[in-house]
C-alpha distance (Angstrom), angle and dihedral (degrees) to the residues before:
residue distance angle dihedral
M1 . . .
I2 3.80 . .
E3 3.79 92.0 .
D4 3.82 93.4 49.3
Q5 3.78 92.2 47.9
A6 3.78 92.9 47.3
S7 3.79 91.5 48.9
S8 3.78 92.6 53.3
L9 3.77 92.0 46.7
R10 3.77 91.2 51.4
K11 3.79 90.7 54.6
M12 3.79 88.9 53.8
N13 3.81 92.2 55.0
Q14 3.78 105.8 38.6
S15 3.78 93.9 132.7
R16 3.80 98.7 57.9
L17 3.80 109.5 96.7
I18 3.79 116.8 173.7
K19 3.77 138.4 166.5
V20 3.82 113.4 -113.4
I21 3.81 117.7 -162.2
A22 3.80 125.5 179.0
V23 3.80 116.5 -154.3
T24 3.78 111.8 -158.3
G25 3.77 139.0 149.9
G26 3.77 115.5 -176.0
K27 3.80 93.5 -120.2
G28 3.77 138.2 40.5
G29 3.78 124.6 -105.2
V30 3.81 97.9 44.5
G31 3.82 94.2 110.4
K32 3.78 96.8 -104.4
T33 3.80 97.5 147.3
N34 3.79 92.0 46.1
I35 3.79 90.0 53.2
T36 3.81 90.3 47.5
L37 3.79 97.0 50.2
N38 3.77 97.2 41.1
T39 3.79 92.4 46.7
A40 3.80 89.8 50.5
I41 3.79 92.5 49.2
A42 3.81 92.2 45.5
M43 3.81 88.9 52.9
A44 3.80 90.8 48.9
K45 3.80 89.7 51.6
Q46 3.80 85.7 58.7
G47 3.79 90.6 56.8
K48 3.80 100.6 -95.8
R49 3.79 124.1 137.1
V50 3.79 103.8 -126.0
M51 3.78 133.5 -174.2
V52 3.81 125.1 -168.0
L53 3.79 118.1 -154.2
D54 3.79 111.8 -156.4
A55 3.79 97.7 -144.4
D56 3.79 95.2 175.9
L57 3.77 86.2 101.6
G58 3.78 96.9 -179.5
L59 3.81 100.4 41.3
A60 3.77 108.8 33.7
N61 3.81 113.7 -167.1
V62 3.81 110.6 148.1
D63 3.81 93.1 91.6
V64 3.81 91.5 44.1
M65 3.80 92.4 55.6
L66 3.80 89.8 57.7
G67 3.80 96.3 39.9
L68 3.79 92.4 -118.6
R69 3.77 123.5 160.4
V70 3.79 112.9 -125.3
E71 3.80 122.1 -167.9
K72 3.80 100.5 169.2
N73 3.79 134.1 23.1
L74 3.79 142.1 -178.4
S75 3.79 92.4 -67.3
H76 3.82 88.9 65.5
V77 3.80 89.4 51.2
L78 3.79 91.4 52.0
T79 3.80 92.5 50.4
G80 3.80 90.2 51.3
E81 3.79 94.9 -115.9
C82 3.80 92.0 126.0
T83 3.79 144.2 -10.3
L84 3.78 127.5 -95.0
D85 3.79 88.9 -106.0
D86 3.80 88.8 57.5
V87 3.83 94.3 58.2
L88 3.80 97.1 45.6
V89 3.77 114.2 112.2
T90 3.78 123.3 -160.0
G91 3.77 119.4 -122.7
P92 3.81 134.3 -177.9
H93 3.80 116.2 -34.3
G94 3.78 90.5 7.1
I95 3.80 99.5 -65.4
K96 3.79 113.0 158.6
I97 3.78 121.2 -133.9
A98 3.80 125.8 -159.9
P99 3.81 101.1 -155.5
A100 3.77 120.3 -143.1
T101 3.75 128.1 -135.6
S102 3.77 119.4 -94.5
G103 3.77 113.3 -135.7
T104 3.80 94.0 -38.2
Q105 3.77 106.4 95.0
S106 3.76 138.1 10.7
M107 3.78 122.9 -146.1
T108 3.79 88.6 -140.1
E109 3.80 88.6 69.3
L110 3.78 98.0 54.0
T111 3.79 117.5 132.7
P112 3.83 122.5 -136.1
T113 3.80 88.2 -101.2
E114 3.80 91.1 54.5
H115 3.80 89.2 46.9
A116 3.79 89.2 56.7
G117 3.80 90.1 45.9
L118 3.77 90.8 53.9
I119 3.80 91.5 52.0
R120 3.77 89.9 49.5
A121 3.80 92.9 47.7
F122 3.80 94.0 55.0
S123 3.78 95.3 38.3
E124 3.79 92.3 51.9
L125 3.80 93.9 47.6
R126 3.80 107.4 138.2
T127 3.79 95.4 -170.5
Q128 3.78 108.5 98.5
I129 3.80 115.1 -131.5
D130 3.79 137.5 172.8
V131 3.79 99.0 -164.4
L132 3.81 134.0 30.6
I133 3.81 115.0 -164.3
V134 3.80 115.3 -167.5
D135 3.79 116.2 -154.1
T136 3.80 102.7 -157.8
A137 3.76 127.6 -158.0
A138 3.80 120.5 -101.7
G139 3.78 120.4 -93.5
I140 3.78 133.5 34.1
S141 3.79 101.4 -74.0
D142 3.79 122.2 149.9
M143 3.79 90.5 -100.1
V144 3.80 94.2 51.8
L145 3.79 89.2 51.1
S146 3.80 92.6 46.0
F147 3.81 95.5 49.0
S148 3.79 90.0 46.2
R149 3.79 99.2 49.3
A150 3.81 92.2 42.9
S151 3.81 90.6 59.0
Q152 3.79 125.8 85.1
D153 3.81 94.1 -131.4
I154 3.79 130.0 26.3
M155 3.80 118.8 -154.1
V156 3.80 112.0 -165.1
V157 3.81 112.6 -160.6
V158 3.81 115.3 -150.8
C159 3.78 135.3 173.4
D160 3.78 131.3 -164.2
E161 3.79 97.9 -85.6
P162 3.82 125.8 110.2
T163 3.81 92.4 -127.1
S164 3.81 91.5 51.1
L165 3.79 92.1 53.6
T166 3.80 92.9 43.0
D167 3.79 93.7 50.2
A168 3.81 93.2 43.2
Y169 3.80 89.2 52.6
A170 3.81 91.0 48.9
L171 3.81 90.7 51.9
I172 3.80 93.1 47.6
K173 3.80 90.8 46.3
I174 3.79 94.3 53.5
L175 3.80 93.9 44.5
N176 3.79 90.0 48.8
R177 3.79 102.5 42.6
E178 3.78 100.4 33.5
H179 3.80 102.4 30.1
G180 3.80 105.5 27.5
V181 3.81 98.3 -117.8
F182 3.80 111.5 154.0
R183 3.80 107.7 169.2
F184 3.78 126.3 65.4
K185 3.79 131.4 173.4
I186 3.80 114.0 -145.1
V187 3.80 127.4 -149.6
A188 3.81 114.6 -165.1
N189 3.80 103.0 -152.5
M190 3.81 133.3 -167.8
V191 3.80 93.9 12.1
R192 3.81 125.8 152.1
D193 3.78 94.6 -123.0
V194 3.80 144.4 -25.4
R195 3.78 91.6 -79.3
E196 3.80 92.4 57.2
G197 3.79 89.5 47.3
R198 3.79 91.0 54.1
E199 3.80 91.2 47.3
L200 3.79 89.8 51.4
F201 3.79 90.3 50.5
S202 3.80 89.7 48.0
K203 3.81 91.6 54.5
L204 3.78 91.4 53.0
S205 3.80 96.1 42.2
K206 3.82 92.4 49.8
V207 3.80 91.2 56.8
T208 3.80 95.0 44.0
G209 3.81 89.8 45.0
R210 3.79 91.1 57.1
F211 3.77 98.4 48.0
L212 3.81 110.3 17.1
D213 3.79 139.5 55.2
V214 3.80 97.1 -130.4
A215 3.80 139.9 124.1
L216 3.79 116.0 -135.9
E217 3.80 123.5 -165.9
L218 3.79 124.2 -167.4
V219 3.80 103.0 -138.1
A220 3.81 100.8 169.3
T221 3.79 144.2 8.5
V222 3.79 109.3 -156.7
P223 3.82 113.5 -166.9
F224 3.77 125.0 -136.6
D225 3.78 104.8 -95.3
E226 3.80 128.3 -178.8
N227 3.79 87.8 -151.0
I228 3.81 88.4 73.0
R229 3.80 90.4 65.0
R230 3.78 90.8 45.8
A231 3.80 90.6 51.5
V232 3.82 92.1 47.7
R233 3.80 90.9 52.0
K234 3.80 88.5 51.6
Q235 3.82 89.5 47.5
T236 3.78 89.3 -124.9
A237 3.79 134.4 117.3
I238 3.79 118.2 -99.5
V239 3.81 90.7 -131.9
D240 3.81 86.5 63.7
A241 3.80 102.7 32.9
Y242 3.81 97.2 42.1
P243 3.82 106.6 11.4
G244 3.79 93.6 166.2
S245 3.80 95.6 51.6
P246 3.83 118.7 112.4
A247 3.82 94.8 -110.4
A248 3.81 93.2 46.6
V249 3.80 91.7 50.6
A250 3.82 91.5 48.9
I251 3.81 93.0 49.0
S252 3.80 92.1 46.5
Q253 3.80 88.4 53.5
L254 3.81 89.0 49.3
A255 3.81 90.3 52.6
T256 3.81 91.5 51.6
R257 3.78 90.5 48.3
A258 3.80 93.3 47.9
L259 3.79 91.4 52.3
S260 3.79 88.5 59.9
W261 3.80 93.0 58.1
P262 3.82 108.7 108.2
V263 3.78 122.4 -106.8
P264 3.83 114.0 -138.0
A265 3.78 111.9 -115.9
Q266 3.81 94.8 -149.5
P267 2.92 128.4 59.5
G268 3.79 110.2 -39.9
G269 3.77 94.4 62.5
H270 3.78 92.6 72.4
L271 3.78 120.7 98.0
E272 3.77 92.0 -139.8
F273 3.80 90.5 51.8
F274 3.81 88.2 58.9
I275 3.77 92.3 55.0
E276 3.80 92.2 41.5
Q277 3.78 88.6 55.6
L278 3.77 90.5 48.2
V279 3.77 93.4 50.8
S280 3.81 95.6 42.6
N281 3.80 89.2 50.2
K282 3.78 91.5 52.3
H283 3.78 91.1 45.3
A284 3.80 90.6 52.2
V285 3.79 92.4 48.5
G286 3.78 91.4 49.8
S287 3.80 93.1 49.7
Q288 3.81 91.1 53.6
R289 3.77 93.7 57.8
């Protein structure tokens, strides 16, 4: 039933091609959400229509970081109370945010009917977007893996801490060996300078090169910047509050670079294909248990 419904919805939306980027990191505290929001805003400042999906479905925080008021979230979409368009909140420069639930519902517990409802919600989205950025939860849960492998590009955020590298490697390993993902884009965050960022990337790539069949690409080195903390306290994005700061410049360059990544013409460039992949991945995981 889910497959038939998804197929028909895809036929209805053949013309909508978007870029889907998952931002993940293996562990918490690496600055993943900051990278997500600032990249989204930097893209919007370049004229792109951007939507951020808060995929930390148990601990929503994207809206909190921007001081946005949220009345409804994805749980209300799943219960049929409203559409996805109804829960979207508008952030700086017109970015759209799909807020997650907060301790009320876990995606891992969705029923087949809710799966179908999620497909329908994304496929019937009226809001026009060019880019969807998915801010995943920390860790290597089924949902993190599903959101990541369903996306066209996976950005793994790492910082110069042993646990960050270990957890990033674990995430890459699982996505590679169990789900056939071969390409990963790496963001070295909170580094002292470009050299340290490259050394951090080298550490990770040496380990993956020894044990995995993957291709890593360093797409950004974002320096440690006290202005990030100042922006967070103001509940604003650093690319707006301190646009000339080192971190803001680096993230703006990342946004420009990400916009140049190609969007598949068929079929992975379709928004509904992303959610179909997500749901089919979850369905497969559930059937293996």
